[in-house]
Backbone of each chain as ProteinMPNN parsed JSONL, in Angstrom:
{"seq_chain_A": "MPSTDDLKQRIEEAIPGAQADVTDLTGTGDHFRATVVAPEFAELSRIEQHRRVYAVFGADIGGPIHALSLVTKADQTP", "coords_chain_A": {"N_chain_A": [[0.596, -1.097, 0.098], [0.465, 2.059, -0.83], [1.933, 5.394, 0.632], [1.855, 8.563, 2.082], [4.103, 9.527, 1.822], [5.445, 8.148, 0.34], [4.406, 8.816, -2.372], [5.233, 11.549, -2.732], [7.662, 11.461, -2.581], [8.376, 10.035, -5.259], [6.916, 11.866, -7.044], [8.486, 14.394, -6.329], [10.855, 13.187, -6.959], [10.624, 12.773, -9.893], [10.032, 14.966, -11.32], [11.663, 17.772, -11.866], [12.96, 19.729, -9.357], [10.597, 19.987, -8.277], [8.034, 20.518, -5.583], [6.031, 18.801, -3.594], [2.957, 18.22, -1.715], [1.439, 15.928, 0.206], [-1.737, 14.434, 0.969], [-3.474, 11.955, 2.636], [-6.441, 10.902, 1.851], [-8.436, 9.389, 2.659], [-7.31, 7.545, 4.439], [-6.744, 5.153, 4.13], [-4.692, 4.494, 2.33], [-5.359, 4.628, -0.321], [-6.679, 6.45, -1.662], [-5.964, 9.727, -2.922], [-4.28, 12.89, -2.273], [-2.672, 15.661, -3.842], [-0.512, 18.167, -3.813], [1.04, 19.809, -6.225], [4.053, 21.774, -6.687], [5.978, 23.211, -9.285], [8.608, 24.239, -11.345], [8.61, 24.164, -13.941], [6.068, 23.712, -14.848], [5.319, 26.066, -15.697], [5.228, 26.168, -18.261], [3.315, 24.987, -18.958], [0.015, 23.789, -19.89], [-3.0, 23.595, -18.008], [-4.228, 21.27, -17.973], [-1.976, 19.325, -18.946], [0.005, 19.745, -16.998], [-1.306, 18.278, -15.167], [-1.465, 15.868, -16.261], [1.266, 15.41, -16.505], [1.638, 14.961, -14.021], [0.374, 12.706, -13.185], [1.455, 11.004, -14.982], [3.55, 10.406, -14.003], [3.159, 8.154, -12.25], [1.934, 6.151, -13.576], [0.809, 3.271, -14.383], [-0.442, 2.689, -11.859], [-2.168, 4.123, -11.257], [-5.288, 3.888, -10.638], [-4.931, 1.484, -10.398], [-2.999, 0.224, -7.19], [-3.048, 2.838, -6.515], [-5.951, 4.456, -6.209], [-7.304, 6.715, -6.512], [-6.388, 10.417, -7.428], [-6.503, 13.001, -6.273], [-5.665, 16.329, -7.864], [-3.991, 19.231, -7.339], [-2.189, 21.731, -9.272], [0.512, 24.022, -9.478], [2.542, 26.543, -10.85], [5.783, 27.165, -10.471], [6.503, 30.256, -8.463], [8.706, 31.622, -7.39], [11.815, 31.84, -9.036]], "CA_chain_A": [[-0.201, -0.109, -0.136], [1.541, 3.662, -1.068], [1.91, 6.047, 1.891], [2.039, 9.76, 1.463], [5.585, 9.932, 1.43], [6.139, 7.365, -1.215], [3.845, 9.398, -3.7], [5.687, 12.703, -2.457], [9.309, 11.212, -3.412], [8.033, 9.788, -6.513], [6.768, 13.192, -7.704], [9.667, 15.27, -6.289], [12.268, 12.646, -7.839], [10.181, 12.694, -11.291], [9.894, 16.183, -11.862], [12.881, 18.537, -11.411], [12.472, 20.851, -8.533], [8.948, 19.948, -7.936], [7.476, 20.253, -4.12], [4.756, 18.142, -3.611], [2.319, 17.902, -0.454], [0.306, 15.001, -0.488], [-2.48, 13.64, 1.698], [-4.278, 10.431, 2.326], [-7.891, 11.645, 1.965], [-9.52, 8.475, 3.404], [-6.885, 7.02, 5.503], [-6.522, 4.022, 3.596], [-3.824, 4.492, 1.441], [-5.571, 4.379, -1.86], [-7.012, 8.066, -2.284], [-4.556, 10.818, -2.069], [-4.536, 14.584, -2.799], [-1.366, 15.854, -4.094], [-0.353, 19.773, -4.327], [2.398, 19.82, -6.801], [4.562, 23.09, -7.692], [7.047, 22.714, -10.0], [9.312, 25.276, -12.251], [8.102, 23.433, -15.325], [4.916, 24.067, -15.073], [4.959, 27.504, -16.202], [5.171, 25.916, -19.753], [2.598, 23.824, -19.32], [-1.486, 24.303, -19.546], [-3.311, 23.122, -16.712], [-4.227, 19.475, -18.369], [-0.658, 18.9, -19.056], [0.484, 19.742, -15.621], [-2.095, 17.005, -14.516], [-0.977, 14.519, -16.972], [2.703, 15.101, -16.347], [1.887, 14.255, -12.48], [-0.138, 11.055, -13.504], [2.528, 10.035, -15.74], [4.867, 9.99, -12.503], [2.518, 6.65, -11.761], [1.715, 5.081, -14.576], [-0.413, 2.02, -14.386], [-0.651, 2.818, -10.404], [-3.352, 5.212, -10.922], [-6.362, 2.987, -11.146], [-4.512, 0.208, -9.624], [-3.063, 0.625, -6.187], [-3.625, 4.173, -6.354], [-7.589, 4.245, -6.419], [-7.565, 8.11, -7.147], [-5.393, 10.65, -6.994], [-6.769, 14.395, -7.008], [-4.672, 17.249, -7.937], [-3.646, 20.616, -7.355], [-0.936, 21.907, -9.575], [0.926, 25.39, -9.77], [3.879, 26.904, -11.559], [6.516, 27.9, -9.186], [6.431, 31.621, -8.603], [10.017, 31.767, -7.413], [12.731, 31.081, -9.523]], "C_chain_A": [[1.231, 1.383, 0.025], [1.314, 4.219, 0.168], [2.309, 7.437, 1.195], [3.55, 10.06, 0.911], [6.122, 9.398, 0.183], [5.72, 8.429, -2.678], [4.876, 10.84, -3.2], [7.16, 12.489, -2.901], [9.157, 10.841, -4.562], [7.942, 11.098, -7.329], [8.044, 13.662, -7.453], [10.963, 14.54, -7.151], [11.696, 12.818, -9.512], [10.552, 13.652, -11.914], [10.85, 17.235, -11.129], [12.19, 19.716, -10.722], [11.122, 21.167, -8.225], [8.695, 19.875, -6.056], [6.437, 19.568, -4.08], [4.25, 17.889, -2.008], [1.312, 17.059, -0.696], [-0.26, 14.544, 0.922], [-3.248, 12.823, 1.413], [-5.643, 11.021, 2.44], [-9.049, 10.594, 2.78], [-8.969, 7.6, 4.553], [-6.664, 5.66, 5.315], [-5.689, 3.794, 2.476], [-3.938, 4.012, -0.27], [-6.058, 5.871, -2.523], [-6.284, 8.983, -1.803], [-5.084, 12.222, -3.101], [-3.165, 15.158, -2.806], [-1.464, 17.444, -4.952], [0.799, 19.817, -4.746], [2.993, 21.207, -7.314], [5.986, 22.639, -8.257], [7.45, 24.255, -11.016], [8.736, 25.046, -13.775], [6.771, 23.59, -15.492], [4.406, 25.335, -15.524], [4.892, 27.343, -17.72], [4.027, 25.339, -20.065], [0.996, 24.436, -19.246], [-1.739, 23.318, -18.721], [-3.417, 21.536, -16.835], [-2.901, 19.064, -18.597], [0.141, 18.826, -18.139], [-0.089, 18.301, -15.06], [-1.633, 16.066, -15.293], [0.398, 14.47, -16.797], [3.004, 14.654, -14.467], [1.354, 12.742, -12.452], [0.971, 10.293, -13.979], [3.769, 9.344, -14.975], [4.414, 8.24, -12.134], [1.983, 5.84, -12.413], [0.209, 4.041, -14.31], [-0.887, 1.885, -12.752], [-1.785, 3.301, -10.259], [-4.437, 4.205, -11.465], [-6.174, 1.533, -10.692], [-4.152, 0.566, -8.014], [-3.36, 1.919, -5.675], [-5.268, 4.116, -6.793], [-7.562, 5.933, -7.21], [-6.656, 9.074, -6.197], [-5.617, 12.217, -7.246], [-5.522, 15.482, -6.606], [-4.544, 18.689, -7.979], [-2.333, 21.19, -7.943], [-0.811, 23.493, -9.931], [2.277, 25.621, -10.034], [4.587, 27.546, -10.382], [6.751, 29.35, -9.423], [7.653, 32.078, -8.097], [11.411, 30.98, -7.876], [14.032, 30.459, -8.497]], "O_chain_A": [[2.288, 1.547, 0.634], [0.514, 3.633, 0.897], [2.89, 7.539, 0.115], [3.953, 10.637, -0.099], [6.875, 9.866, -0.671], [6.425, 8.708, -3.648], [5.546, 10.816, -4.232], [7.752, 13.352, -3.549], [9.997, 11.402, -5.266], [8.785, 11.379, -8.182], [8.872, 13.4, -8.325], [11.814, 15.14, -7.808], [12.587, 13.008, -10.34], [11.268, 13.563, -12.912], [10.755, 17.466, -9.924], [11.286, 20.438, -11.142], [10.618, 22.263, -7.98], [9.337, 19.044, -5.413], [5.674, 20.01, -4.939], [5.028, 17.43, -1.171], [0.437, 17.232, -1.545], [0.481, 14.308, 1.876], [-3.774, 12.7, 0.307], [-5.78, 11.76, 3.415], [-10.12, 10.894, 3.308], [-9.666, 7.044, 5.402], [-6.395, 4.962, 6.292], [-5.981, 2.904, 1.677], [-3.19, 3.435, -1.06], [-5.811, 6.264, -3.663], [-5.956, 9.15, -0.628], [-5.815, 12.429, -4.069], [-2.52, 15.125, -1.758], [-2.026, 17.818, -5.982], [1.729, 19.868, -3.94], [2.469, 21.746, -8.288], [6.831, 21.904, -7.746], [6.632, 25.134, -11.288], [8.515, 25.964, -14.564], [6.429, 23.57, -16.674], [3.214, 25.592, -15.693], [4.53, 28.295, -18.411], [3.668, 25.151, -21.227], [0.777, 25.462, -18.602], [-1.022, 22.327, -18.58], [-2.89, 20.719, -16.08], [-2.869, 17.898, -18.202], [1.04, 17.987, -18.191], [0.62, 17.402, -14.607], [-1.301, 15.123, -14.575], [0.859, 13.339, -16.948], [4.007, 14.252, -13.878], [1.849, 11.816, -11.81], [1.37, 9.215, -13.536], [4.522, 8.386, -15.146], [5.203, 7.344, -11.834], [1.529, 4.797, -11.942], [-0.991, 4.246, -14.126], [-1.673, 0.987, -12.45], [-2.481, 3.037, -9.279], [-4.412, 3.788, -12.623], [-7.027, 0.648, -10.632], [-5.029, 1.233, -7.465], [-3.855, 2.109, -4.564], [-5.561, 3.626, -7.884], [-7.816, 6.111, -8.401], [-6.282, 8.931, -5.033], [-5.076, 12.758, -8.211], [-4.774, 15.544, -5.629], [-5.165, 19.266, -8.871], [-1.353, 21.171, -7.199], [-1.694, 24.141, -10.493], [3.146, 24.945, -9.485], [4.078, 28.279, -9.534], [7.179, 29.698, -10.523], [7.78, 33.262, -8.407], [11.939, 29.979, -7.391], [14.904, 29.734, -8.976]]}, "seq_chain_B": "MSNPIRDEIQNAIDSHDVILFMKGVPERPMCGFSARTVAALDSLGASYAAVDILPDPRIRQELSAISQWPTIPQLFVKGELVGGCDIVTEMYESGELASTLGVSAPADAPDEAPAAAEPGAPPLQVHNNLAN", "coords_chain_B": {"N_chain_B": [[-5.898, -1.699, -37.345], [-9.055, -2.906, -36.366], [-10.735, -1.241, -34.067], [-13.541, -1.419, -32.279], [-14.751, -0.322, -30.067], [-13.672, 1.812, -29.542], [-13.677, 3.296, -31.439], [-16.304, 3.936, -31.123], [-16.518, 5.488, -28.576], [-15.187, 7.446, -29.515], [-16.604, 8.496, -31.539], [-18.611, 9.412, -29.884], [-17.54, 11.423, -28.551], [-17.17, 12.76, -30.496], [-19.507, 13.915, -31.363], [-20.89, 15.227, -29.72], [-21.55, 18.23, -28.152], [-21.1, 18.577, -25.423], [-19.594, 16.446, -23.51], [-19.807, 13.557, -20.791], [-17.921, 11.327, -19.423], [-18.223, 9.301, -17.052], [-18.321, 7.446, -13.603], [-21.241, 5.333, -13.289], [-24.441, 6.916, -13.541], [-25.717, 10.794, -14.319], [-28.165, 10.814, -12.319], [-27.454, 9.178, -10.575], [-24.609, 9.001, -9.565], [-21.613, 6.881, -9.097], [-19.442, 7.388, -7.612], [-17.71, 9.609, -5.791], [-16.269, 11.575, -7.133], [-17.156, 12.05, -9.5], [-19.833, 12.395, -8.833], [-19.257, 14.935, -7.835], [-18.631, 16.368, -10.266], [-20.734, 15.978, -11.901], [-22.52, 17.419, -10.127], [-21.463, 20.269, -10.596], [-21.969, 20.624, -13.347], [-24.771, 20.363, -13.501], [-25.569, 22.738, -11.601], [-24.926, 24.731, -13.159], [-26.681, 24.641, -14.763], [-26.305, 23.363, -17.267], [-26.295, 21.594, -20.225], [-25.896, 18.354, -21.009], [-24.096, 15.162, -22.493], [-23.781, 11.745, -21.285], [-21.704, 9.14, -20.514], [-21.698, 6.223, -18.557], [-19.109, 4.32, -17.693], [-18.596, 2.211, -16.288], [-19.818, -0.197, -17.271], [-18.315, -1.987, -18.623], [-15.23, -2.707, -18.483], [-13.272, -2.081, -20.807], [-14.192, 0.206, -21.758], [-13.052, 2.31, -20.325], [-10.439, 1.772, -20.534], [-9.83, 2.384, -23.226], [-10.764, 4.962, -23.62], [-9.24, 6.226, -21.838], [-7.053, 5.391, -23.317], [-7.538, 7.009, -25.562], [-7.881, 9.971, -24.601], [-5.271, 10.268, -23.036], [-5.568, 10.221, -20.33], [-5.75, 9.452, -17.015], [-7.871, 9.099, -15.335], [-11.412, 8.771, -13.948], [-13.779, 11.091, -13.344], [-14.115, 12.393, -16.863], [-14.191, 15.581, -18.789], [-15.434, 16.286, -21.517], [-15.695, 19.059, -24.051], [-16.507, 20.101, -27.109], [-14.839, 18.112, -28.366], [-12.809, 18.648, -27.043], [-10.88, 17.313, -24.214], [-11.387, 18.595, -21.349], [-10.85, 18.24, -18.462], [-10.55, 16.536, -15.337], [-12.365, 15.652, -12.336], [-11.058, 17.574, -10.684], [-9.975, 19.89, -12.218], [-12.4, 20.618, -13.529], [-14.201, 21.32, -11.17], [-12.338, 23.571, -9.941], [-12.545, 25.217, -12.153], [-15.259, 25.763, -12.422], [-15.436, 27.089, -9.743], [-14.158, 29.468, -10.455], [-15.525, 30.641, -12.3], [-14.761, 30.172, -15.226], [-15.775, 27.731, -16.204], [-18.617, 27.967, -16.896], [-18.417, 29.97, -18.958], [-17.026, 28.362, -20.574], [-18.477, 26.368, -21.171], [-20.513, 27.946, -22.225], [-22.54, 28.88, -21.063], [-24.466, 31.165, -18.815], [-23.447, 31.807, -15.398], [-25.021, 31.307, -12.538], [-26.345, 34.04, -10.84], [-26.638, 33.882, -8.064], [-24.376, 32.223, -7.464], [-22.705, 29.635, -5.393], [-19.622, 30.248, -3.996], [-18.152, 27.968, -3.532], [-18.054, 25.049, -5.005], [-20.72, 23.104, -5.48], [-21.605, 20.382, -3.242], [-23.473, 17.81, -3.647], [-25.575, 16.474, -5.678], [-28.18, 18.477, -7.518], [-31.446, 18.589, -7.825], [-32.679, 19.245, -11.221], [-32.875, 20.026, -14.7], [-33.2, 17.111, -16.561], [-30.456, 15.527, -17.918], [-29.229, 14.964, -21.035], [-29.237, 11.811, -22.052], [-26.904, 9.531, -23.191], [-27.599, 6.564, -25.525], [-26.026, 3.978, -24.176], [-24.427, 1.727, -25.853], [-21.966, 0.504, -25.681], [-21.671, -1.788, -24.031], [-21.363, -4.477, -24.944]], "CA_chain_B": [[-7.048, -2.71, -36.983], [-10.184, -2.362, -36.26], [-11.324, -1.186, -32.622], [-14.902, -0.766, -32.366], [-15.077, 0.352, -28.768], [-12.577, 3.035, -29.417], [-14.407, 4.008, -32.561], [-17.474, 4.217, -30.469], [-16.087, 6.175, -27.985], [-14.832, 8.904, -30.213], [-18.008, 9.259, -32.534], [-19.682, 9.996, -29.159], [-16.944, 12.832, -28.114], [-17.215, 13.898, -31.581], [-20.8, 14.123, -31.899], [-21.599, 15.801, -28.315], [-20.34, 19.589, -27.981], [-20.463, 18.455, -24.234], [-19.808, 14.92, -22.813], [-19.326, 13.274, -19.552], [-17.915, 9.938, -19.13], [-18.197, 8.993, -15.462], [-18.82, 6.163, -13.265], [-22.342, 5.8, -12.903], [-25.101, 7.959, -14.154], [-25.85, 11.662, -13.472], [-28.719, 10.887, -11.456], [-27.004, 8.138, -9.609], [-23.326, 8.661, -9.425], [-21.421, 5.633, -8.29], [-18.031, 7.522, -7.123], [-17.829, 10.577, -5.282], [-15.725, 12.62, -7.928], [-18.347, 11.752, -10.493], [-21.047, 13.175, -8.329], [-18.921, 16.356, -7.826], [-18.316, 16.905, -11.549], [-22.551, 16.403, -12.4], [-23.01, 18.598, -9.555], [-20.924, 21.322, -11.142], [-22.461, 20.857, -14.395], [-25.869, 20.413, -13.381], [-25.851, 23.812, -11.028], [-24.942, 25.81, -14.193], [-27.894, 24.316, -15.834], [-25.7, 22.748, -18.813], [-26.974, 20.158, -20.72], [-24.427, 17.344, -21.575], [-24.537, 13.864, -22.711], [-23.05, 11.101, -20.056], [-21.501, 7.883, -20.578], [-21.393, 5.316, -17.788], [-18.049, 3.913, -17.766], [-18.441, 0.868, -15.365], [-20.55, -1.83, -17.571], [-17.259, -2.836, -19.309], [-13.642, -2.323, -18.114], [-12.723, -1.858, -22.015], [-14.731, 1.636, -21.969], [-12.174, 3.222, -19.548], [-8.99, 1.35, -21.164], [-10.256, 2.619, -24.57], [-11.15, 6.137, -23.256], [-8.06, 6.895, -21.358], [-5.989, 5.771, -24.755], [-7.64, 8.46, -26.489], [-7.586, 10.913, -23.892], [-4.264, 10.374, -21.971], [-6.022, 10.873, -18.968], [-6.173, 7.912, -16.511], [-8.889, 8.828, -14.294], [-12.7, 9.176, -14.333], [-14.51, 11.362, -14.746], [-13.536, 12.968, -17.946], [-15.365, 16.186, -19.503], [-14.94, 16.799, -22.876], [-16.333, 20.111, -24.806], [-16.318, 20.479, -28.74], [-13.916, 17.43, -28.703], [-11.314, 18.538, -26.211], [-10.705, 17.351, -22.952], [-11.454, 19.89, -20.365], [-10.28, 17.969, -17.291], [-11.493, 15.732, -14.73], [-13.099, 16.534, -11.272], [-10.326, 18.859, -10.133], [-10.379, 21.201, -13.084], [-13.944, 21.116, -13.633], [-14.282, 22.032, -9.716], [-11.371, 24.789, -10.235], [-13.163, 25.998, -12.989], [-16.699, 26.006, -11.655], [-15.001, 28.115, -8.907], [-13.471, 30.788, -11.264], [-16.477, 31.167, -13.392], [-14.511, 29.286, -16.397], [-16.599, 26.35, -16.718], [-19.601, 28.675, -17.306], [-17.895, 30.421, -20.204], [-16.369, 27.144, -21.484], [-19.905, 25.953, -21.594], [-21.277, 28.905, -22.965], [-23.916, 29.155, -20.373], [-24.046, 32.283, -18.052], [-23.253, 31.66, -14.405], [-26.142, 31.975, -11.926], [-25.597, 35.271, -9.666], [-26.229, 33.572, -6.686], [-23.604, 31.06, -7.594], [-21.941, 29.42, -4.395], [-18.007, 30.083, -4.242], [-17.707, 26.553, -3.854], [-18.718, 24.197, -6.257], [-21.941, 22.003, -4.934], [-21.221, 18.91, -2.918], [-24.069, 17.1, -3.9], [-26.467, 16.583, -7.123], [-29.273, 19.085, -7.382], [-32.512, 18.483, -9.027], [-32.626, 20.175, -12.113], [-33.273, 19.337, -16.089], [-32.562, 15.742, -16.762], [-29.446, 15.472, -19.0], [-29.309, 14.27, -22.275], [-28.775, 10.424, -22.071], [-26.24, 8.491, -24.609], [-27.695, 5.216, -25.283], [-24.708, 3.225, -23.825], [-24.427, 0.687, -26.578], [-20.573, 0.12, -25.718], [-20.841, -3.034, -23.291], [-21.734, -5.511, -25.441]], "C_chain_B": [[-7.868, -2.075, -36.253], [-10.686, -2.45, -34.467], [-12.351, -0.622, -32.38], [-15.093, -0.206, -31.142], [-14.207, 1.893, -28.671], [-13.076, 4.029, -30.406], [-15.653, 4.552, -32.19], [-17.455, 5.32, -29.732], [-15.765, 7.805, -28.816], [-15.44, 9.326, -31.086], [-18.638, 9.87, -31.378], [-18.89, 11.25, -28.508], [-17.047, 13.935, -29.261], [-18.828, 14.496, -32.105], [-21.573, 14.799, -30.86], [-20.608, 16.819, -28.14], [-20.098, 19.39, -26.168], [-20.973, 17.401, -23.709], [-19.111, 14.404, -21.69], [-18.95, 11.879, -19.431], [-17.485, 10.251, -17.596], [-18.531, 7.518, -15.213], [-20.447, 6.413, -12.387], [-23.475, 6.57, -13.927], [-25.493, 9.157, -13.4], [-26.843, 11.493, -12.393], [-28.486, 9.806, -10.511], [-25.516, 7.729, -9.723], [-22.737, 7.667, -8.553], [-19.867, 6.304, -7.765], [-18.515, 9.441, -6.947], [-17.259, 12.017, -6.016], [-16.413, 12.473, -9.101], [-19.332, 12.74, -9.976], [-20.535, 14.775, -8.075], [-19.115, 17.121, -9.236], [-19.864, 17.308, -12.323], [-22.853, 17.541, -11.344], [-22.835, 20.313, -10.01], [-21.638, 21.815, -12.228], [-24.088, 21.351, -14.4], [-26.162, 22.137, -12.776], [-25.737, 25.048, -11.97], [-26.144, 25.462, -15.156], [-27.663, 23.807, -17.27], [-26.366, 21.459, -19.032], [-25.607, 19.32, -21.492], [-24.676, 16.085, -21.953], [-23.476, 13.234, -21.728], [-22.883, 9.721, -20.57], [-20.983, 7.131, -19.303], [-20.051, 4.435, -18.215], [-17.944, 2.248, -17.464], [-19.06, -0.438, -16.015], [-19.329, -2.371, -17.899], [-16.09, -2.002, -19.138], [-12.974, -1.538, -19.398], [-13.035, -0.3, -22.384], [-13.439, 2.434, -21.27], [-10.806, 3.095, -20.259], [-8.886, 2.52, -22.53], [-10.386, 4.203, -24.443], [-9.895, 6.884, -22.85], [-6.635, 6.846, -22.454], [-6.274, 7.212, -25.361], [-7.172, 9.559, -25.652], [-6.188, 11.151, -23.382], [-4.504, 10.7, -21.151], [-6.236, 9.515, -18.055], [-7.596, 7.799, -15.723], [-10.295, 9.086, -14.922], [-13.172, 10.142, -13.268], [-13.748, 12.005, -15.655], [-14.647, 14.164, -18.805], [-14.634, 16.444, -20.65], [-16.209, 17.981, -23.395], [-15.668, 20.13, -26.328], [-15.072, 19.441, -28.971], [-12.682, 17.435, -28.099], [-11.651, 18.016, -25.053], [-10.515, 18.354, -22.086], [-10.643, 19.653, -19.389], [-11.195, 17.003, -16.597], [-11.724, 16.652, -13.345], [-12.298, 17.51, -10.785], [-10.442, 20.028, -10.808], [-11.323, 21.458, -13.196], [-14.309, 21.801, -12.314], [-13.497, 23.639, -9.52], [-12.083, 25.6, -11.318], [-14.621, 26.503, -13.295], [-16.44, 27.068, -11.014], [-14.914, 29.372, -9.624], [-14.504, 31.226, -12.098], [-16.037, 30.877, -14.961], [-15.238, 28.394, -16.68], [-17.775, 26.808, -17.296], [-19.323, 29.258, -18.906], [-17.428, 29.262, -21.313], [-17.593, 26.255, -22.117], [-21.077, 27.036, -22.656], [-22.565, 29.115, -22.362], [-23.653, 30.464, -19.359], [-24.066, 31.769, -16.467], [-24.472, 32.144, -13.608], [-25.671, 33.445, -10.976], [-25.466, 34.889, -8.563], [-25.216, 32.248, -6.65], [-22.641, 30.788, -6.136], [-20.543, 29.729, -4.911], [-17.468, 28.939, -4.075], [-18.354, 25.778, -4.526], [-19.747, 23.129, -5.204], [-21.575, 20.599, -4.543], [-22.095, 18.09, -3.592], [-25.083, 17.568, -5.107], [-27.741, 17.316, -6.756], [-30.118, 18.733, -8.285], [-32.613, 19.418, -10.046], [-33.209, 19.223, -13.826], [-32.634, 18.19, -16.385], [-31.718, 16.115, -17.935], [-29.708, 14.485, -19.782], [-28.579, 12.658, -22.238], [-27.87, 9.605, -23.345], [-26.666, 7.138, -24.592], [-26.367, 4.68, -25.281], [-24.862, 1.8, -24.909], [-22.887, -0.033, -26.478], [-20.581, -1.327, -24.853], [-21.643, -3.992, -23.893], [-20.784, -6.694, -25.777]], "O_chain_B": [[-7.685, -1.033, -35.625], [-10.917, -3.474, -33.824], [-12.36, 0.6, -32.228], [-15.896, 0.718, -31.271], [-14.247, 2.774, -27.812], [-12.969, 5.252, -30.314], [-16.119, 5.519, -32.792], [-18.243, 6.219, -30.028], [-16.16, 8.942, -28.555], [-15.137, 10.4, -31.605], [-19.278, 10.889, -31.638], [-19.581, 12.093, -27.937], [-17.039, 15.166, -29.242], [-19.109, 15.294, -32.999], [-22.783, 14.972, -31.007], [-19.391, 16.682, -28.016], [-19.135, 19.919, -25.613], [-22.151, 17.171, -23.434], [-17.928, 14.7, -21.523], [-19.935, 11.149, -19.316], [-16.724, 11.095, -17.122], [-18.863, 6.65, -16.02], [-20.776, 7.145, -11.454], [-23.178, 6.726, -15.112], [-25.668, 9.07, -12.185], [-26.477, 12.034, -11.35], [-29.344, 9.552, -9.666], [-25.128, 6.575, -9.909], [-23.172, 7.504, -7.413], [-19.067, 5.405, -7.508], [-19.243, 10.184, -7.605], [-17.583, 13.163, -5.704], [-15.818, 13.161, -9.93], [-19.622, 13.769, -10.587], [-21.335, 15.71, -8.12], [-19.634, 18.232, -9.342], [-20.172, 18.301, -12.981], [-23.424, 18.558, -11.738], [-23.628, 21.244, -9.871], [-21.973, 22.995, -12.33], [-24.572, 22.304, -15.01], [-26.935, 22.814, -13.453], [-26.264, 26.134, -11.73], [-26.397, 26.067, -16.198], [-28.478, 23.795, -18.192], [-26.813, 20.595, -18.278], [-24.709, 19.681, -22.253], [-25.837, 15.805, -21.657], [-22.494, 13.872, -21.347], [-23.861, 9.142, -21.043], [-19.83, 7.394, -18.96], [-20.17, 3.836, -19.284], [-17.423, 1.357, -18.135], [-18.912, -1.547, -15.504], [-19.185, -3.475, -17.373], [-15.964, -0.847, -19.546], [-12.264, -0.55, -19.211], [-12.314, 0.351, -23.141], [-12.901, 3.268, -21.999], [-10.123, 4.079, -20.544], [-7.967, 3.322, -22.692], [-9.987, 4.746, -25.473], [-9.533, 7.938, -23.372], [-5.675, 7.611, -22.548], [-5.533, 8.174, -25.561], [-6.103, 10.097, -25.941], [-5.885, 12.34, -23.286], [-3.829, 11.643, -20.74], [-6.915, 8.592, -18.505], [-8.256, 6.778, -15.53], [-10.452, 9.495, -16.072], [-12.822, 9.813, -12.135], [-12.594, 12.242, -15.296], [-15.687, 13.791, -19.346], [-13.446, 16.757, -20.729], [-17.406, 17.807, -23.168], [-14.459, 20.168, -26.556], [-14.224, 19.848, -29.766], [-11.73, 16.688, -28.323], [-12.821, 18.21, -24.724], [-9.455, 18.981, -22.088], [-9.739, 20.454, -19.152], [-12.3, 16.665, -17.022], [-11.443, 17.84, -13.187], [-12.926, 18.488, -10.381], [-10.881, 21.06, -10.301], [-11.559, 22.653, -13.02], [-14.751, 22.945, -12.423], [-14.047, 24.63, -9.041], [-12.089, 26.819, -11.151], [-15.017, 27.337, -14.109], [-16.983, 28.107, -11.39], [-15.661, 30.299, -9.313], [-14.321, 32.307, -12.659], [-16.773, 31.25, -15.874], [-15.321, 28.299, -17.905], [-18.149, 26.149, -18.266], [-20.025, 28.936, -19.865], [-17.481, 29.316, -22.542], [-17.639, 25.656, -23.192], [-22.006, 26.833, -23.439], [-23.556, 29.469, -23.001], [-22.466, 30.721, -19.161], [-25.095, 31.104, -16.341], [-24.968, 33.236, -13.885], [-24.524, 33.603, -10.558], [-24.514, 35.238, -7.865], [-25.364, 31.363, -5.808], [-21.883, 31.694, -5.791], [-20.26, 29.523, -6.091], [-16.302, 28.776, -4.434], [-19.562, 26.017, -4.555], [-19.28, 22.506, -4.251], [-21.279, 19.745, -5.38], [-21.449, 17.402, -4.381], [-25.327, 18.736, -5.411], [-28.395, 16.906, -5.797], [-29.772, 18.543, -9.451], [-32.637, 20.584, -9.652], [-33.755, 18.125, -13.932], [-31.408, 18.25, -16.479], [-32.121, 16.872, -18.819], [-30.238, 13.412, -19.497], [-27.369, 12.526, -22.418], [-28.434, 9.166, -24.348], [-26.191, 6.427, -23.706], [-25.607, 4.859, -26.232], [-25.534, 0.86, -24.484], [-22.652, -1.04, -27.145], [-19.569, -2.023, -24.946], [-22.669, -4.334, -23.304], [-21.234, -7.722, -26.284]]}, "name": "protein", "num_of_chains": 2, "seq": "MPSTDDLKQRIEEAIPGAQADVTDLTGTGDHFRATVVAPEFAELSRIEQHRRVYAVFGADIGGPIHALSLVTKADQTPMSNPIRDEIQNAIDSHDVILFMKGVPERPMCGFSARTVAALDSLGASYAAVDILPDPRIRQELSAISQWPTIPQLFVKGELVGGCDIVTEMYESGELASTLGVSAPADAPDEAPAAAEPGAPPLQVHNNLAN"}
């Protein structure tokens, strides 16, 4: 069962300069919410920002991770 | 290689200005994220087509292959993926959803997206013939 720390680590390792804040919505290790701030999001549309984060987890979304709710923001401070 | 389910999904996306792929049906969503998205659309009085992806796992699989989006629900407007529950909720709160859908936001719209479905005009239903 993935933990919030696992998700945070995977996002921050995969997306350069990213800061992720992950919470477990249900306490059951399968429904998460992540707020992700990353410099590269400045170049991406909102849809692309979310796709970028989903891509970190590949088939785990819909597998062990039943739901991952996202808030994404471009880094304001370079 | 022919892929009837994928063709059927693409055809549904192409032939409806606003179409929501969801778990369950608008009157009876089977997942909180689908319910929230339906509630946002309904509170704007938007008319939309809805497709339940639950009857056959291939629907979700093929939909995600088309949209490059792994989760449900998925809202399409004029053939383009607008987003899932998070983006639709964000857009509802900013007023962007109303303009994307070409409806006027109610003057008394709450700041936060409605949590549950409200009664309204029944949305157009797509006959779901994907589950054979």
